[in-house]
C-alpha positions in Angstrom: 74.8 28.7 35.5 72.7 26.1 33.7 69.7 25.1 35.8 69.6 21.6 34.3 73.1 21.0 35.6 72.1 22.2 39.0 69.0 19.9 38.9 71.3 16.9 38.1 73.8 17.9 40.8 70.9 18.1 43.4 69.6 14.7 42.5 73.1 13.0 42.8 73.7 14.8 46.0 70.4 13.7 47.5 70.6 10.1 46.4 74.3 9.7 46.9 74.6 7.8 43.7 74.4 8.2 39.9 71.9 5.4 39.6 69.5 6.9 42.1 69.7 10.3 40.4 69.2 8.6 37.0 66.0 6.9 38.2 64.6 10.2 39.6 65.4 12.2 36.5 64.5 9.4 34.1 67.9 9.6 32.4 70.5 7.0 31.8 73.3 6.6 34.4 76.1 7.4 31.9 74.2 10.6 30.9 74.1 11.7 34.5 77.8 10.9 35.0 78.7 12.9 31.8 76.6 15.9 32.9 78.2 15.9 36.4 81.7 15.7 34.9 80.9 18.6 32.5 79.5 20.7 35.3 82.7 20.1 37.4 84.8 21.2 34.4 82.6 24.3 34.0 83.1 25.2 37.6 86.7 24.1 37.9 86.2 22.1 41.0 85.3 18.6 42.1 81.7 18.3 43.4 81.7 14.6 44.4 84.2 12.1 45.6 83.6 8.5 44.5 83.4 6.1 47.5 82.6 2.5 48.1 79.0 3.5 48.9 78.5 5.9 46.0 79.0 9.6 45.4 79.9 11.7 48.4 79.8 15.5 48.3 83.2 17.2 48.4 83.7 20.4 50.4 82.9 22.5 47.3 79.9 20.3 46.6 78.5 20.8 50.1 78.8 24.5 49.8 77.1 24.5 46.4 74.4 22.2 47.7 73.1 24.8 50.2 73.0 27.5 47.4 71.4 25.1 44.9 68.7 24.0 47.4 67.8 27.6 48.1 67.6 28.3 44.3 65.4 25.2 43.9 63.1 26.2 46.7 62.6 29.7 45.3 62.0 28.4 41.8 59.5 25.8 43.0 57.7 28.4 45.1 57.4 30.7 42.1 56.1 27.8 40.0 53.6 26.7 42.7 52.2 30.2 43.2 51.5 30.8 39.5 50.5 27.3 38.4 47.2 27.0 36.6 45.7 30.4 37.8 44.7 31.5 34.3 44.1 28.0 32.8 41.0 27.1 34.7 40.3 23.4 34.3 42.8 22.9 31.5 46.0 21.1 32.3 47.3 18.2 34.4 46.6 17.3 38.0 48.8 14.6 39.5 47.3 12.6 42.4 49.5 10.1 44.3 48.6 7.4 46.8 49.3 3.7 47.5 48.8 1.2 44.7 45.7 -0.4 46.2 44.0 2.9 46.8 44.7 4.0 43.3 43.6 0.7 41.7 40.7 -0.3 43.9 39.2 3.1 45.0 40.3 6.1 43.0 40.4 4.7 39.4 36.8 3.5 39.5 35.6 6.9 40.8 37.0 9.3 38.2 35.1 8.6 35.0 32.1 10.9 35.6 34.4 13.7 36.8 36.6 13.5 33.7 33.6 13.3 31.4 32.6 16.8 32.8 36.1 18.2 32.3 37.3 17.2 28.9 40.4 19.5 29.0 41.7 18.1 32.3 44.3 15.4 32.3 44.4 13.4 35.5 47.6 11.6 36.4 47.2 8.8 39.1 50.6 7.8 40.5 50.8 4.7 42.7 54.1 4.8 44.6 55.3 3.1 47.8 57.3 6.2 48.7 55.7 9.5 49.6 56.0 11.8 46.6 57.0 15.4 47.6 54.2 18.0 47.2 56.7 20.8 47.9 58.9 19.7 44.9 55.8 19.2 42.8 56.3 15.5 42.3 52.5 15.5 42.8 49.7 18.1 43.3 47.5 16.0 45.6 48.4 13.2 47.9 46.3 10.7 49.9 47.9 9.1 52.8 46.9 7.0 55.9 48.8 9.4 58.2 49.0 13.2 58.8 51.3 15.2 56.6 54.3 16.9 58.2 55.2 20.5 57.6 53.2 23.8 57.6 53.3 24.0 53.8 50.7 21.2 53.3 47.0 22.0 53.8 45.3 18.7 54.7 41.9 17.3 55.6 40.5 14.0 56.8 38.6 12.3 54.1 37.7 9.0 55.6 38.9 6.0 57.6 40.5 2.7 56.5 39.6 -0.5 58.4 41.8 -3.6 58.1 41.0 -7.2 58.5 42.6 -10.7 58.4 41.8 -12.8 55.4 42.4 -16.3 54.0 41.2 -18.2 51.0 38.8 -21.1 51.3 41.5 -23.3 49.7 44.0 -22.3 52.3 41.6 -23.0 55.2 40.7 -26.4 53.7 44.4 -27.3 53.7 45.5 -25.8 57.0 42.2 -25.6 59.0 40.7 -22.7 60.9 43.4 -20.8 62.8 43.4 -21.2 66.5 44.2 -17.7 67.8 44.5 -18.9 71.4 47.8 -20.8 70.5 49.2 -18.1 68.1 48.0 -19.8 64.9 50.6 -22.5 65.1 51.0 -24.4 61.8 49.7 -21.4 59.8 51.4 -19.1 57.3 51.4 -15.3 56.9 51.8 -12.9 54.0 53.1 -9.6 55.4 54.3 -6.2 54.3 58.0 -5.5 53.6 60.2 -4.5 56.6 61.3 -1.5 54.6 57.9 0.2 54.9 57.0 2.5 57.8 53.7 2.9 59.7 52.3 -0.5 58.6 49.3 -1.5 60.8 50.2 -5.2 60.5 53.5 -4.8 62.4 51.8 -4.1 65.8 48.5 -6.0 65.3 49.4 -9.5 63.9 52.0 -10.5 66.5 49.3 -10.2 69.3 47.6 -13.4 68.1 49.8 -15.0 65.3 53.1 -15.5 67.2 53.1 -19.2 66.3 52.6 -18.7 62.5 55.5 -18.5 60.0 56.0 -15.8 57.4 55.9 -17.2 53.9 56.0 -14.0 51.8 56.7 -10.3 52.1 55.6 -7.7 49.6 55.3 -3.9 49.4 51.8 -3.8 48.1 48.3 -4.8 49.3 47.2 -5.9 45.8 50.0 -8.4 45.7 49.1 -9.6 49.2 45.5 -10.1 48.1 46.5 -12.1 45.0 48.8 -14.3 47.1 46.1 -14.8 49.7 43.6 -15.6 47.0 45.9 -18.3 45.7 46.1 -20.0 49.1 49.7 -18.9 50.0 48.8 -17.7 53.5 46.7 -15.4 55.6 47.0 -11.6 55.0 46.0 -8.4 56.7 44.2 -6.3 54.1 42.2 -3.1 53.9 38.6 -4.2 54.1 37.8 -2.6 50.7 40.5 -4.9 49.2 39.8 -8.1 51.1 36.0 -7.9 50.8 36.2 -7.3 47.1 38.7 -10.1 46.3 36.8 -13.3 45.3 37.5 -16.4 47.3 38.8 -14.6 50.5 37.1 -15.1 53.8 37.3 -12.5 56.6 38.6 -14.1 59.8 37.7 -13.0 63.3 40.8 -12.7 65.5 40.3 -11.7 69.1 42.1 -8.3 68.8 40.2 -5.4 67.3 41.4 -4.7 63.7 43.5 -1.7 63.1 42.0 1.5 61.6 43.8 4.3 59.9 42.6 7.9 59.1 42.9 8.8 55.5 44.2 12.3 54.8 44.2 14.4 51.6 46.9 17.0 51.3 47.7 19.8 48.8 50.5 22.3 48.9 49.5 25.7 50.3 50.7 27.5 47.2 48.7 25.4 44.7 45.5 24.7 46.6 43.7 27.7 44.9 44.6 26.7 41.4 41.1 26.0 39.9 41.9 22.5 38.6 43.7 21.4 41.8 40.9 22.6 44.0 38.3 21.0 41.8 40.0 17.6 41.9 40.7 17.8 45.6 37.0 18.7 46.3 35.8 15.9 44.0 38.0 13.3 45.7 37.0 14.4 49.2 33.3 14.2 48.4 33.6 10.9 46.5 35.6 9.2 49.3 33.0 10.4 51.9 30.5 8.4 49.9 32.6 5.3 50.3 32.8 5.4 54.1 30.9 2.1 54.5 33.2 0.3 52.1 36.5 1.7 53.5 35.5 1.2 57.1 32.5 -1.1 57.2 31.3 -0.5 60.8 27.9 0.9 61.9 29.2 4.3 63.2 30.3 5.7 59.8 28.7 8.3 57.5 30.2 11.6 58.4 31.6 13.6 55.5 35.1 15.1 55.1 36.4 17.7 57.5 37.4 21.2 56.4 41.0 21.9 55.5 43.2 22.5 58.6 45.4 25.6 58.4 
């Protein structure tokens, strides 16, 4: 059985559509459709049933899905356990996080490290979704929440403090917000409803109930640009808001939210020399940015050890 056919079958089964599988596999939708049809002819059975919502697994498809997932799990485990053991610092390490953390924090940090390791290729992937360490979509992930599952080894590497910002031009037009009356007459730039675990969702309504939402976006850099252009007030990580020219930090009555930043690697790949070296470098570099990520007096402790 051709593993590429199984890989395409798994992607269509998980996404429930040819288009979703095509995006994941970086293939065209017609190519995915042709490969699925060829696989069905090879097996002599229908694997999917076309519905109004997309592609639904047939009874034969559901049975094959369980076998294919076990095959994939075993193949990925073998790959993870052997990756990079004999290559030292030569090869690629993929690091994933949110776009603002990649753009504003990680990218400016890595030049000295890469200068010391010329054979290393570092891939920085900014993605609103959480890339899967188990499926090797990334080697290292940085997230503002704990990782789930025993297969991920994780450590705290810092804290992220948020704040409410507005541009001088916006304040000149709309005036200083009155938090006692819910910021009536003011406008907000907020994160998309499709995202989970967003600090704004619980914090802003406490004192901005009278404001209107003017824009939603799925990225903090976009929010900062909109706020800078005077579109509205925005809740931003302090390291983003403080470093965006023209924005003023406001002082609402409720304490700003703070999130713990976690670094995670898969248990099977953590001892690969290049993965361990990059993870150690990032943890130490982020520890040196405590005052920028969470600018309060009681900062300065380094990263914690990995938690088993």
